[in-house]
C-alpha positions, 0 to 999 in steps of 0.5 A: 284941880276938883272943883267944890262943885264937882265934888258935891255933884259926885256925892249927890251921885255916889253918896258919902263917904266918898273917896275921889280920884283925880287921875290927872293930878295922878299924870301931873304928879308923875310928870313933876317927879320926872322932871325934876329927877329925870335920871331916876325910874320911880317904882310907885310904892303900891302900899300908898294906894293900891287902888287897880285904877291908879295903878293903871293910870301910873303905868301909862304914864311911864311908872314902874312899881315897888310891892311889898306884899303878894296881893300887891305884886298880883294887883301890878301884875294882873292889871299890866300884863295885857297892857305889855306886849313883853314876855313876863320874863321880860317886864318883871325886872323893870316894872317890879320890885319886891322891896320888903327885906322880910318876906314869908316862905310862901311868898318867896316860892310864889315869887320864884317863877318870875325871876323877881328882883327883892330886897334884903338886909340880913343873913337869915333872909339869905338863906331864905331866898337861896332855898325857897327863890333861887331865881331872884335877884337881890338888892342890898338894903342899907340901915340909913339916917331918917331925921326928920322924918315923918315915919322912921324906918331905919330902926325896923329895917337896913344893914349896917354899912360897915357889914355890907360888903360881907353880906354881899358876898354871903349872898354870893357864896349862897349862889344868889347875884346881888343887883345893887343897893338900896335905902330909905330915908322915911316917909316924908322926909323934909330933911334932904341932906337924909338923901345926900348923906345916904347917896354917899354911903351907898358909893362907899359901899360900892366901892369897897365891894369892888375892892373886895372883888364883886363887881356885879352890881348895876343899880342903885334904888334910892327909896322913897320918902319924897315929901308931899306938899301938905302945906306951905313947910315943905320946901319945893319938889325942885329943891329935893332934885337939885340935892339928889341930882347933884349927889348922883353926879358927884358919886355915879357919873360914868358909871353905868348904875340904873337909878331907882326910887320908890315914890308913894305919898308923893304921887297920890297924896295931893291926887284924892279928895275924901268927901263926908256927910255930918251925922251929928252935932252937939255942944260938949264942955261949951265946944262945938262938936261935929260928928261926920260919917268917916273916921279913923278906922276908914280915910281918916286912918293916916292919923294914927298910922302916919302921923298926918293931919287933915283939916276937916273943911266945909262947902257952907260958907258962914262964921267960923269957929273952932270945933272938935271933929269925930268920926262915926264909931263908938271908939273915943279914938275915933276923933279926927280933929280937936281944932278944926275951923268950921262954920257954926252953922253946919246942919245934919247932912251938911257936906265935908271934905278933906283935901291931900288924903290920897296916901295911906288912907283909903288903903288903910280902911277896915270895917271896924264897929261895922262901918265899910270903906268909903265908896271910890269915885274916879274922875278925869281918867 
């Protein structure tokens, strides 16, 4: 846990806004994932936070990686290539899955020499892969329930389970090998039954595939959605682990099926803190308003894109009142909160901070209005 004193010292040293990454917390989060899901190999979803330093720490802890773009593939490949004693073809599959069901032609051409594992969910993708990445192994993504997820994904991706085996056989006809199945129950999923239903569905597809003469599959990717403990409303991860382990044992025990997962938010959300500075103060319609030097176009982008809340807190003590907090740009959309409790005595230049801001935040920063992203500081590396 990063102390208030550490955060303020780092801000004085590096300036603000400052995105602080606690690598000890990254390792604790990864260890917790492995503790409660011991039969599942974690493929960190790089899109959640693509900082190379995070990739290296998680690789050293034992993680593999889920990438969804060529730049993400390069970040992972370049940062672990020198650390691996294996030849390229020996470690690509057990360390990287390209888990975007829709890939452009140029990306497929670039991926092909690496003989990657890639996902798909439709016939057009089969034809593209067969033509431009024939050395790839395939993983069919199923459409599953996303009930209760903070970010729903099933309307954009996933094959109808009723057509799953038809797609598997179509891939075989195209000269490709479907290595297994995948699904995603939606981001920040607090409805644990989504996982139970999805594992049951995958088991049914496995059974149907074998019944129709296809027995090449040997992996199941249970996707992401593992909820970060943003607040007390999120049930403990061990409870989700119990549900998933029970269903995996019930449907896949005794089978030679490798289980993968794509945790992103769960691994990085609680490992990062943002320190910012008060740059303005005003009273509007009898309400106290603070302006800080980071906002929704930068580290707080998760407010817009990820439906997340990051309460702004102050280091200064004093009587509190409900305040509005705004980012630094001239856009009215750049609103962080209309109801944060902050001391009414904050002054220009005072520091504030936001915790649990490691996922889908700094990774989505822009340079809108000319403001640069926050600087990054790494501790406990």
